[in-house]
C-alpha positions in Angstrom: 35.3 -3.3 16.1 33.0 -3.3 19.1 34.8 -0.3 20.5 33.0 1.9 17.9 30.2 3.7 19.8 28.0 4.2 16.7 28.2 1.6 14.0 26.1 1.8 10.9 24.2 -1.2 9.5 26.5 -1.2 6.5 29.6 -1.4 8.8 28.1 -4.2 10.9 27.3 -6.1 7.7 31.0 -5.6 6.5 32.3 -6.8 9.9 30.0 -9.9 9.8 31.2 -10.7 6.3 34.9 -10.4 7.4 34.4 -12.7 10.3 32.6 -15.2 8.0 35.4 -15.0 5.5 38.0 -15.7 8.3 36.0 -18.7 9.4 35.9 -20.1 5.8 39.7 -19.6 5.5 40.3 -21.3 8.8 38.1 -24.3 7.7 39.8 -24.5 4.4 43.3 -24.6 5.9 42.1 -27.4 8.3 40.4 -29.3 5.5 43.5 -29.3 3.3 45.6 -30.6 6.3 47.6 -27.4 6.2 50.2 -27.1 9.0 48.6 -25.4 12.0 51.7 -23.3 12.3 51.2 -21.9 8.8 47.6 -21.1 9.7 48.6 -19.3 12.9 51.2 -17.3 11.0 49.0 -16.1 8.1 45.6 -15.6 9.7 46.7 -12.6 11.8 48.0 -10.9 8.6 44.7 -11.7 6.8 42.7 -10.4 9.7 44.8 -7.2 9.8 44.3 -6.5 6.1 40.6 -7.2 6.3 40.1 -5.1 9.4 42.0 -2.3 7.9 39.8 -2.4 4.8 36.6 -2.4 7.0 38.0 0.5 9.1 38.9 2.5 6.1 35.5 2.0 4.6 33.9 3.0 7.9 36.0 6.2 8.2 35.3 7.1 4.6 31.6 6.6 5.1 31.4 8.9 8.1 33.8 11.6 6.8 31.1 13.7 5.2 31.7 16.8 3.0 34.7 19.0 3.5 33.7 22.3 5.3 35.1 25.4 3.7 33.9 28.9 2.7 32.3 29.4 -0.7 33.6 31.8 -3.3 31.5 35.0 -3.2 30.9 37.1 -6.3 28.6 40.1 -5.8 26.4 40.4 -8.8 24.5 43.5 -7.7 24.5 45.7 -4.6 22.8 49.0 -5.1 20.7 51.7 -3.4 19.1 52.9 -6.6 17.5 51.6 -9.7 19.1 51.4 -13.2 17.6 54.8 -14.1 19.3 56.5 -11.1 16.3 56.9 -8.8 17.1 55.9 -5.2 15.2 53.1 -3.4 13.5 54.9 -0.5 11.8 52.1 1.4 10.6 48.5 1.5 6.9 47.8 1.6 5.3 47.6 5.1 4.1 44.2 6.3 5.5 40.7 6.3 8.4 40.3 3.9 8.0 38.0 0.9 10.8 37.1 -1.5 9.7 36.0 -5.0 12.1 34.8 -7.7 10.8 34.2 -11.2 12.3 33.2 -14.5 11.0 35.1 -17.5 11.7 34.1 -21.1 11.3 36.6 -24.0 11.3 35.6 -27.7 13.7 37.4 -29.9 12.7 41.0 -30.9 10.0 41.2 -28.2 9.0 44.1 -26.0 7.2 43.5 -22.7 4.1 45.7 -22.0 4.8 48.9 -20.1 4.5 48.3 -16.4 5.7 49.4 -12.9 7.0 47.5 -9.8 5.7 48.5 -6.4 9.0 47.5 -4.6 12.7 46.9 -5.2 13.7 44.0 -7.4 16.7 42.8 -9.3 17.0 41.2 -12.7 19.8 38.9 -13.7 20.3 38.0 -17.4 20.8 34.3 -17.7 21.0 34.4 -21.5 20.5 36.9 -24.3 20.4 40.7 -24.0 17.8 42.9 -22.3 17.3 46.5 -23.1 15.5 48.4 -20.3 13.5 51.5 -21.4 12.0 54.2 -19.2 8.8 55.5 -20.9 8.8 59.0 -19.4 12.5 59.9 -19.8 13.4 57.7 -22.8 16.4 56.5 -20.9 17.7 53.0 -21.9 20.2 50.5 -20.5 21.4 47.4 -22.3 22.1 44.4 -19.9 24.0 41.4 -21.2 24.2 37.8 -20.2 25.8 37.4 -16.8 24.9 41.0 -15.6 22.4 42.1 -13.0 20.6 45.4 -12.5 18.2 46.9 -10.0 14.9 47.6 -11.6 13.0 50.8 -11.1 10.2 51.3 -8.6 7.0 53.1 -9.5 8.4 54.3 -12.9 6.8 53.0 -16.1 9.3 51.0 -18.1 9.7 47.8 -20.1 12.2 45.3 -21.2 13.1 44.4 -24.8 14.9 41.4 -26.1 17.6 41.4 -28.8 18.3 39.0 -31.7 18.0 35.8 -29.6 15.7 34.6 -26.8 16.4 36.4 -23.5 16.1 34.5 -20.2 15.8 36.6 -17.0 15.9 35.6 -13.3 14.1 38.3 -11.4 13.9 38.6 -7.6 11.4 40.8 -5.8 11.5 42.0 -2.2 7.8 42.3 -1.6 4.9 41.6 0.6 2.3 38.8 0.4 -0.8 39.7 -1.6 0.9 42.6 -3.5 1.6 41.9 -7.2 5.2 42.0 -8.3 4.3 43.8 -11.6 1.5 46.3 -12.3 0.5 47.0 -15.9 0.5 50.6 -17.1 -2.9 52.0 -18.0 -4.2 50.2 -21.1 -1.4 47.6 -21.1 -1.5 43.8 -20.7 0.2 42.2 -17.8 4.0 41.8 -18.0 3.7 38.0 -17.4 
């Protein structure tokens, strides 16, 4: 085993226990007056089996995870928001990604608000109805679906008959709020 360039403490410990076990076996054979020829014939087999077990454990320990590509599923890739308005630019300054989880009680409407930069919403559970205040346009988004939210357009989200849980990711800038309440409205979260 000394040919291994790097040997973990666990491997060294296993090797020491194997050597100690062999010493005990050899002492036992001698104490029982066992024929030396019998001892010489069986000890190499025992050593081979134990060394194989230690080597297998050592190899398994250092194998690590299998490297392979993940399975990709594009949930959303868009150049415009759900209401059809194109995204025209990202905010100037240092980029900041913010991901939040929002939970809405059943039959709840968020306050009217805007977002100053592109973001996406993924529905983890429940149903979300997006409503544009000026146009009246709506979009129903179900569990497992993602949508690009509108930028600078007053809108809100409404839950259905069960709690709605959202995962929202914003491509913003430090110090700029992710949501801005419409005039006279409370904050979205």
